[in-house]
N, C-alpha and C positions, 0 to 999 in steps of 0.2 A: 696386195695379196701375198701370201707366203710363197717362197720359191718352190717350184715343182720338182719332183724327183726324176732322175733319168730313167730310161726304159729298162736298163739292165743294172745288175749289181757290179761291184768293183772286184778287181782281182786281188788276190792276196800277195803279199811280198814274200820274201824268203823266210817264211816262218813255218813251213810244213814240218810235222813231227815225224821222225824216222820210224820205220815199222818196228824197230826194236822196242820203242816205247809204247807202240800201239797194241802190242799183244795183250789180250785180256789176262790179267793176273790179279789174284786176290790180295797179294802183298802190297801192290802199289795202288790199290783202291780203284783200279780201272776195270776189273773183271766182274763177272756176274755169278761167281760161285760164293760160297759162304765162308771163306777162310779169313785169316787175319788181315789187317790193313796197315798201310803206311801212308803218311801224308807226303811222301816223296812223289812229286808229280813228274819227275824225270824218268820214271820207270826203274829206278835203282834205289834200293834201301840205303839209308845213311850208314856209312861205315864200309861200304863196298867200294871197289875201285872201278867198276864199270862206268863208262861215260854217260852223260845225259844225252837226250835225243839230238840227232843231227838236224841241221836246218838247211833247207834247199837254198843254194846260193843264187839261183836264177830268178827267184821271186815269183815263180808261177805255181808253187805248191807241189812240184814234182819231187820225189824222194831220191836220195842217193844213198846206196849202201844200207841194206836192211840187216840188222843184227839183232837176234833175239836172245835174251838172257833172263832167266828167272831169278829175281833178286832174293836175298835172304830176308827173313822176317825181322822187322824192326822191333827191338825189345820194348819200345813204348806201346806196341799194339797188342801185347799178350793179354791185356786185361779188357780188351774191347771185343764185342761180338756184333755181327750184322743183325739188323731187325727188319730189313726190307727185302729178304730173299724171295718171298712169294711175288711181290710186286716186280722185282727185277726179272724173275723167271717168266712172268706173264708178258713183260715188255719185250723180252727176247722172242717169245713165241709169236706175238702179233706182228713183230718186225716193222711196226709203223704203218702197216697196211690200212689201219683205220683212220689214218690222217693225224693221229695224235703225235705229239713230240715225244722223244725218247726220255728215259730216266738218265739224267746227266750227272747224278751224284749218288753215292751210296751212303746209307745211314747206319751208324753204330752206336751202341750204348755200352756202359761199363758192365762187366760181368758181375753176376750176383755175388760171387765170392768176395768182392770188394764193396759193391754197392750196398748190400744189405747191412754189413757191419758199419759202414759209413753213416747210413741213415740212423741206425740204432744208437751209435755213439752221439750223434747230434741230438737225438731225442733225450737221451740220458743226461747230456749236459744241460739241455734246456730245463729239464726237471730239477737238476741240481741248482741252477741259477734261480729258479722260482722259489725253491725251498730256502735258499740262501737269503733272498729278499724277505720272505715271510719271517724267517728267524730274526733278521736284523730289525725289522719293524717291531717285532714283539719284544726285542731286547734293546731299547734305546738307551744304552748305558755306555758312557765314555767319560774320560777325564776332561774332555772339551767338547761340549755338544755342538758348538759351531763347526768343529772339524768333522764331527759325526755326520751332520747334515750335508756338508760338502762331499764327504765320501759316499753318502747314499746317492746323491745326485750323480756323482761321477760314475759309480758302479752301475746305476740305471742306464746312463748314457752308453757305457761300454756294452752293457747287455743288449740294448736295443740295436746298436750298430752291428754287433756280432750276429744277432738273429736275422737282420735284414740281409746281411752278407751271406749267411750260411744257407738260408732258405733258397736262395738263387742257385745253389750248387747241389741240390738234392736229386736232380735228374739230368746229369750231364749227357749231352749228345754230340757226337762227332759226325760231320758230313764231309765226304771226300769226293772232289770233282773227278769225273771220268773224262779226261782229256782226249783219250783215244776215240771214244764214241763221239765226242763233239766234233773232232776232225772228220770222222767218217760221215756224219750227218750233214755238216755244214761246209766243209772244205773240199772234199773229194768229189767235185762235180764234173760232169763230162766236158764242160767248156773251160775248165781250169780256173774258174772264178770261185768266189766264196760268198756264202749267204750269211755270214756272221753280221750281226747288227753294228751300226755305227757307234762310236764312242767319242765323247768330248772330254778332254782332260784339263782340269783346272789346277794351276799352280799359283800359290800366293806368296808374295814377298813384300817387304816394306823398305828395309834399310840395308844397303850393300855392305855396311860395316858390321852391325850386330848380327846380320845373317850373311856371312861372307859369300860373295857372288860366285865363287868357284863351286860352292855347294849347289846353288840354284841352277847354274849352267850344267852341272853334271846330272842333276835331276832331269833337265830337259833333254840332254843327249841320251839318257837311258830310256826315256819315253819315245823319242823319235826312232830308236832302234828296237823297240819292243816287238815280239813275235805276234803280230796281228796284221791283217790286211792293210797295206799302206794307205789305200784310198778310203779307209773307213775309220781313221782316227784324225782328230784335230786337237792341237794343244793351245791353250790360252794362258799366257802368263799375265797375272794381274800385279802390276807394280804400284802399290798404294802410296808410294812416296813420290811418284812422278819423276824419277831420277833418270837423267840422260845416261848415267853409268850403266844402268840396267838395260836401257834401250840399245846402246852401242855394244854392250856385252852380248846381247842377244843376236845382233848382227854377226859378231865374230863367231858365236856358237853355231849359227845357221851355216856359215861358211865351213867351219871345221866338221860339222855333221856330214857334209858331202863326202868326206873321207872316212869318218869314224863309223857311220852306219853301214856302208858297204863292207868295211873291214869286219864288222861284227857278223854280218850275214854270211860272208865268205868263210869265216873260220869258226862260226858257232860260238862266239865269245860269251862268257858269263862271268861276272855280271857285266852289264853293258854301260855302266858308269865308269869312265876311264880312270878317275881318281882312285876308285876302289879296285879296279882291275889291275892297274899298274902297281898298286901298293903291295901286291903279292908277288914274290919272287918267281914262283913256278906253279903251273897248273897243268893237269893232264889235258892233252890236246884231244878235241872231239870233233874237229872240222873235217873238211873234205879235201884240203890241199896242204898236207903236212910238209911237202917239199918246199913250199913257198912261205910257210908260216914264219920261220925265223927271220927272214929278211923283211917280211911285211910287219912283223912285230917291232923290229928295231926302228923301221921307218915311222910307224905310228907313234911309238914312244917319243921320238924326236919331234914329230908334229904336235903331239900333245904338250910337250914342254914349251914349244914355241907359242902355242895357243894360250897357255897360262901366262907367259910373259906379255902377250898382247893384252890380255885382260887386266893384268896389273898396271900396264902402261896407260890404260884409260884414265886412271886417277890423276895422272900428270899431263897426258896428251890433250884431254879436253879442256882443262883450265888454260893451258898454254895457247891452244887454238883460239879460245874465247878472248884471252888477253890481246892476242894479235888483232882480231877483228875490232875489239873495243878501242884499241890504240889508233886504228885508222879513223874511227868515227870521232873520237876525242870529245864526245858529249853524250849526255843521257846516262841511263842506268847501265851498270856493268852486266850485260846480258850474257847468257850461256848460249853458245852457237853450235849448231849442228854442222856436220861435214859438208853439207851442200850450201853453206853460207846463209842459212836462215836461222831465226831465233828458235830455241827449244821451247815448245809450248808448255812444258811442265815446270818443275822446280829448278830455279837457278842456283848456282853456287853462291852468288851474292843476292840474297832474297830481295825481291821487288814486288810491287803491287801486281797481283794476278800471276805471280811466278814464285811462290813460296809454299812451304808445306802447309797444307790445309786450305790453299787458295790457288788454284790453277785450272786451266781448261782440260776437258776430257781429251784423251789421245787414244787412237786405235791405229795400229800399223800391221798389215799382213806381211810377215817376214818371209814365209814360204807359202806359195799359193797351193790350192788344192790340186793334187796330182791326177793324171788321167787314169783310165782303166787298164791300159796295156803296159806291160813291163818295159822299162827303158834300160838296156844293158850298157855297161860302161865300156871303156876303151881297153885294149890290151896294153901290156907293159911297154913303156918306151923310155927314151932318155929323159924326157920331160916329166914323165909320171911312171916311176918304177913299179907301181902297184897294178897288178893285172886284175881288172874288174870286168873283163869281157863276158863273164858268165854270171855277173851279179846285177840284180835289179838296183838301179841307182836312185829310184824315186824316194822322195822324203815326204812325210806327212805334213799337213797344213800346220803352220805355226803363226800365232797372232799375239801381238803385244797390246796390252790394255792398261790405261791409267785413267780411272774415272775422274769426272769433274769434282773439284773440291771448292767449298765456299765456307767462310767463317760463320755464316748464318745457319748452316746445316749440321746436324749430328750425323756423322758419317758411319757410325756403328762398326768401326774397325773391320776385322776380318769378315764378319757376317755380311756387312754392307758390300764389301768388295766382291764376295762370292755371288751375291744377288745380282750385281751388275754383270758379272761373267755369265750368269744364267740367262740374262736377257740378250746380251751381245751374241752369245753362242747360238741362241735360238734363231737369230736373224741370219747367221752365216752358215751354220751346219745343222743345227737342230737335231743332234743325235738323241735317240731315245734313252741312252745311258750316259752317265757322267761319272768320272773318277776324279777325286780331289786329293791333292798333295800339299803338304807344307814345303816351303822352299828348300829345306835341308833334307828331304827324303828322296830316294831314288829307287828305280825298279831294280831289284836284286835278282829276280827270276823272270826271264823274258816271257814266260808262259803265264804270268800272273793275271793278265787281263782275260785270257781264255778261261782260267780257273773260275774267276768271278762270274763270267757269262754262263757257265754251266748251271749255276743256281738260278739265274734270271730266266733261262730258257727251259728249265725242267718243267715237265707237264703236270707235276703235282702241285706245288705251291709257288712255282716260278712267277706266275702273273700277279700274285699277291705279295711278292717280295719287294720291299721298298729299297733296301740297301744290303750290300754284302760287305761286312767289315773284316779286314785283315788285322792280325796283331802288329803292334809296333815293335820293331827290333832296331838295335842301335849299334853303330860302330864306335870305336875309340872309348869303350867302357873298360875300366880296369878289370882284371881277371876275377877279382872278388866281388865286383859290382857293389862297391862300398856304399853308394847312395841309392841303391835299388832302382837304378834307371831302367833295367829290363822289366821290372814289375811282372815277373813271370807268373806269380800266383793269380794275378788278375787276368792276364791274357791267356794263360794255359789252363786255368781252372775255372775262375768265375765266369768268363765269357762262354766256356763250354757248357757251364751250368745254365746260363741264360739262353743258350742255343736250344735247350730242351723245353723252354717256355715259349715266349713270343719272339725271341731272338736277342742277340747281343746289343749293347748300347753302341751308339756312334761315338767314336773317340777323336774325331777331328781331322784325321788324315788316313790315307790308305784305304779309302772306302768307295765302292761303286754304288751309285744311286740310279733309281729309275726316275727319269725326268718328271713325269707327270705326278709322281708321289711327292716330289719336292714342291710342285705347284699347288699342293693341297687337295688334289683330286682323290676321291674315295677309291679303295681297292675294288676289284671286280666282285669279290664275295659280298660286298656291302652295297652294291649298286642296285637301284630299283629298275623296273622295266622301262620307265620313262626318263632314265638317267641321261644327262647331257654333260659332255666334257667341260664345256664352258657355260656354267649356269648364271654367272654374274661377271660380265666383262669388266666392270668398274674396279673390281679388286685386283686386276692385273695392270691397270694404268690406261693411258690414252693412246698407246701405239697399236694401231690395227695390224701392222705387220707382225708384231709380237703375239697379239691375241690370235691371229689367224694361224700362227705356227703351232699352237697348242694341240689341236686335234691330230696333226701329223705326228707329233711327238708321242702320242699314245700308241702308235703303230710301231712295234719293235722291228718290223721288217722294212721300215721307212729308209730309203736311201736317196741321197740327193747330192748334186754337185753344188758346191758353194758359189754364190753369186760374187762377182767382183766387188770388193769393198770400196772401190773408188768410184762406182757409179753414184751419181748425185742423189738418186732416190734412196738407195740403201744407206749412203753416207749420212744423209739427213736423219734417217731413222736411228742409225747407230748413235749419233750424237744425242738424240732425244732420250734414248733409254739409258745413256750414261750420265745424264744430268742428275745432280744431287736432289733436285726438287721433283724428280719423276715419281717418286714413291708417295708423295703427299696424297692422302685420301685413298690409298690402296691398302691391301692386306699384306704387303711385303713386310717381313719381320715379325708377322703374327701368324697368319694361317697360310701364307705363301712364302716359299724360300726359306733361308736360314733365319733363325729366331734372333730378335734384337733385345737390347737392354738387359743383358746378363753376361757375365764374364765367361761362362761355360756354354757358349752358344751351340757347340757341337752336341753335347749331351742332351740339352733341352730340345734341340731339333729332332734328335732321334726319339725322344719321349713323345713329341708331338705326332710323329709318324705312327708310332705304336698306338697312341690314343685314337687315331682315326681309323684303326683297323688293319694297317699294314703290318707285316712281319719282317724280320730281318734274318740274315744267315751269317754264320761265322765260318771263315775259311782260313785254315792253317795248313800251309803246304811247305815242303822242303825241296830245294833251298828256300829260305824265307822270301816271301813275295816282294816286300819292300824293306828298306833299311834307311835309317836316318842318323843324325848326329845328336847325341844326348848332351844335356848340360851336366858336366862332371865337376863343376865347382861347388863347394859346400853351400855358399850363400845362395847360389842359383837354385839349388835343390831343396834348401831348407825351408820348412814351415815351422811355425811356432809349436813348441812342445812344453807342456808344464804338467807335472804329475805330483800329487801330494804324497809324500813319504817323509815325515818329519818326527818320527816317533822318539828317537833317542836324543834329540837336541834339547828337549825340555828337561828341566831340573827334576831329578828323582825319576819315578816310573810314570810313564804317560801312555795310556792305551786309547787307540782310536775306536776300539769296540771291546766291550766286556760281555761275556767271558772271552778273553783273548785266545786261549787255545782252541776253542770252538770256531772262532772267527778264522784263525789260520788254517784249521782243518778244512773248512769250506773252500777257502781260497786254493789250497793245495789240490783238492779234488777237481775244482773247476779248471785249474791250469793244466793238470795232468790230462784231463779229458780233452782239452784243447789240443795238446800235443799229440795225443793218440789220433784224433781226427785229422790232424795235419799229416801224420805219417801215412795214413790211408790215402789222403788226397795226393800226396807225393807220388804214390804208386800209379793211380789211374790217370793223373795229369802228366806223367812223365817228367816230374820236376826233380830237383836235387835238394838235399838237406840245406845247402847254402841259400837256395832260392827261398825256402820256407823261413829261414832265420831272417833274411833281409825283409821279407814281407811282414814278419812279426814286428820288426823294428819300425817300419814305416806305417804299419797299422796304428801303432800308438800315436804317431804324428798326425795321421788323418783324424782319428777319433778325438784327439784332444785339441787340435788347432785348426786343421783345414776346414772341417765341416762347420765349426763355430765361426770361423772367419767368413765363410760363404754366407752364413746366417746374418752376421754383422753387416756384410756388404748389402744384402737385401734390405735390412732394417734402415741403414743409412740412406739408401736410395729413396726409400719411402719417406723418411723424415726430412731429408735434405733436398728432395725432389730432383733426383738425377745425380747427386753426388754420392759416391760410394767409396769403397776401398780401392786404392790405385793399384792396378795390375800392370807391370811393365813387361816388355818383350824379353823373353829369356835369351840371353846371349849364348852363342854357340862357340865352340873352340875353333879358332881361325886357322891355326897352324899346329903342326906337331913334327917332331924330329925323331929320327931313329934312336938317338941316345936317350931322349926323354919324351916318350910317346904320350905320357899322361901328365905333362908338365902343369897343365892348368888345374889339375886336381889338388896340387899342393899350394895354390895361391889362396890366401885368406882375404876376402873382400869384406871388411868389417861393416856391419850394418846393425841397426836396432833389432832386426829380425833374429840376431844371434843371442841377444840378451836372455830371453826366457830359458833357452837351452843351457846357457852357462849357469844360470841360477839353479836349474835342476841338478846339474852336475855338482855344484858347490854344496847344495843342501844335502844331497845323498852322501857325498864325501864327508861332510860335517857330521852327519848322523852316525856313520860307521866309526869315524874317529872318536866321537863323543862316547859311543858305546864302549870302545876299547878303553878309553880313559876311565870311565866309571867302573868298568870291571876291575881295573887295577886298584882303585882307591876305595871302592864301595863295599867290599866284603860281601859280594853276592853269593848266594847259595847256588847249588847245582841247578835247582829249578829256575832260579832267576837267570842263570847263564843260558839255560835251554830256551827260555822265553826270548831273551835277547838275540840268540842265534836265529830263532824263527823270524823275528822282525828284521834282522840284518839280511836275511835271504832276499827279502823284497827290495831293500836298498841296493844290494848287489845286482839283482835282476834288472832294476831300472838303469844302472850304470852299463850293464851289458846291452840293453836295448839302444842306448844312445852312444854306444861305443864308436860308431862311424863318425858322429858329430865331434866327439872328443878328438879323434884323429884329425878331422878336418880343421879344427881350430889350431892345431899344432903346426899347420903349414908344412914346410919341407921336412920338419922333424918327423912327420908321420910316415916317412919312408922307412923308419925303424920303429915298428909298433911296440917293441919291447920297452922303448923309452916311456911310453904311456903307462905301462904297468909299473915301472919304477916310480914315475911321478905320482901315481895313485897311492902306492905304498908310502912314499915320503909324505904325502898329504895326510894320510891316515895317522902317521906317527906324529906329525906336527900338531894336528887337532887334538890327538890324545895327550900330547905333552902340555898343550894349553889347558885342557881340562884338569890335568894333574896340578899344574901351576896355580890355577884358580882355587883348587881345593887346598893347596898349601897356603895360599894367602889367607884363606878363611880360617884354617885350623892351626896354623903356625908350624905344622909338620906334615910330612907325607908318610902314610903308612901303606906299604904294599901288603895286601892280604893274600896269603897262600893257604889253601884248604888244608886243615889238620896240623898246620905249623904255627899258627898264631900270627904270622906275618913278621915284618921288620919295619921299624920307624927310623926316619932320617930327618934332621933339622932342615928347615928351609934354607939355611945359609949354604947348604951343599948344592943348591941350585935346582932342586926339584920343585 
């Protein structure tokens, strides 16, 4: 049977919000009047100097120092207006006396002054596109019909992808969590405890080299220190490589957390990932012990440096230890040894049977046990420990290491398979009704992020029907111009707000809170019949009765339990069972239960499945950013294939892709201009910059010409080859950076076949422009011909502008001086033009430069033309 819940709830740690942040205010989205809003959940608008809310250092939710300050209006919010004022007012009046939960978020839409023109421009562009296609079909005239058909198909593809993308943004909705009200309703209880629901946090990693371990451990430290009741969170690290490096690194991290987490609580540290925190020279102090901060900061900085040294030393310490043990035995395989003198059950440094990647036993280790309900205060400062934690709750959340069983006979389904194992293991240990998942290189940047997501899950309107809350992805170490569009702000700050007005945003793979029973494939309350059963078919969940019996409890979001000891034989046997790679045989895991299998984009498809079954999702964008990660900033890592047809002036004589050409160009100009007008309006309501829009335009071309067709090719190959598809490799992250060369990896060129199509596109367009210049010199063109050529060359130049970041990337370290690229382009144009002139000279025996009204001048070929 499933473990039973304790009689009472858990106590919150040092995460109480100061009253200064709790004051109802329209600007910070926490109030109930109808003013402007800000996604600033710290109670201060961006750009002000007021500190974020203070955190109680004693872990019992009591507040220290209440300071109220009305923040300035965020400029981003001027174009948004509330639409739930009546509901909010009614909720304030009833005061929860009818037993209903409060309204824990406010809803806003774009003001009509921007929304109506935006929709009108979209409609007009759609009409223009339709008329354009009708005109083209009625005029199938070109100098090369094969190219005409290619251009028709290409234009149709672009039109459809634009329409699908644009329709999603016609009703953008912004929802802002009310953290002050959440605290009032669930934290400020007479007994000092908290009624916030339990959370299980999933982190996934595979390779400590491609995904540097320091990032993963920083992610874990930021989660352990998050502003949420300490006895109501549990963190599960899934190491899909079975690496002892990750295991012992996690041991070091748990030890360091005993200092780092209390330090964060005492001084209200933000962000709570030490690598990010110590990378900034100075921050405004917002804690409650300013006199002690300088000394504590210096001590913690030294402790963190030593922690990093210990992590790095594991790469030599463990092999040396293993060599010593193996030397004593002098026989058998070269095993990898743990510190206690036993064999590591996972992957060995020297692979052996049952101890190599893809073949090893399942491993589960509880690194930090479930804490008790009562605060445990630290010791005062002493000679042995100069940090005074006497008023700080020292408890740490539960932390578990998982490495699932691997066998060559099983398809392990990569990240999706690992997360489904986490789903089952966590159900047996903590069974929290809500789950948050992270990639190994993401960390909690805003300690209130978990509370923000819970606001949407507990809201009385659509909370029970909400399957997941998606946060935007934000990245560190991206160059200031975001050359490779890593931030993807148009998608996260515009498209997802648009989807938020329909059924909700897509799941993007990380930084997302789920309702556990939704992931189990159970219908939302609004679709349930009177005779509904939570578990209607036990077979689809496998053969573990412990796991099956835990499912009804997970449906209760007020469920609270104390984790059973993982070393008890009964639970240990069940844990080993649900981690077996054969457990899912004959079940619905990977289809209707858990994360979806057999597709490279398991995240997006899993979100689609939840939407199909009737669940909705919510988009939560707060300031400071909820989570941040490390982006791939190398060109080859970011690049997808791009190939665009623009070859007009390379052909001999005049070559038109569509006739009459002026009409064709006119249509294209109208469509492009309207696209840019729509973009300018979108920039306003989404709070973007012009650079964000330009980067999106560049990478929209990539997606429409290569990424989507590549995904289609992947599916086709899997169907034809029965399981074989396009190979997707793990994206490598930047391992180190220095002060002198922060973006060093951006200038590294990793040559791969993936680069070839882009280079071809650059060469073709440079050749087209150079050929046009050469023909203009020797061809005796009229002004009308010059005008036609100029119109055509506009599109060649536009393509070069779109792929400008890739051209810089190919240059490697030379791209530090972008003007060199411009010079190279000019030189290339001149060279191609000179080749055209030379070819003309060989054919005619002379070169004649034509100048309007002068008759030109002729030179013999012996002069070198």
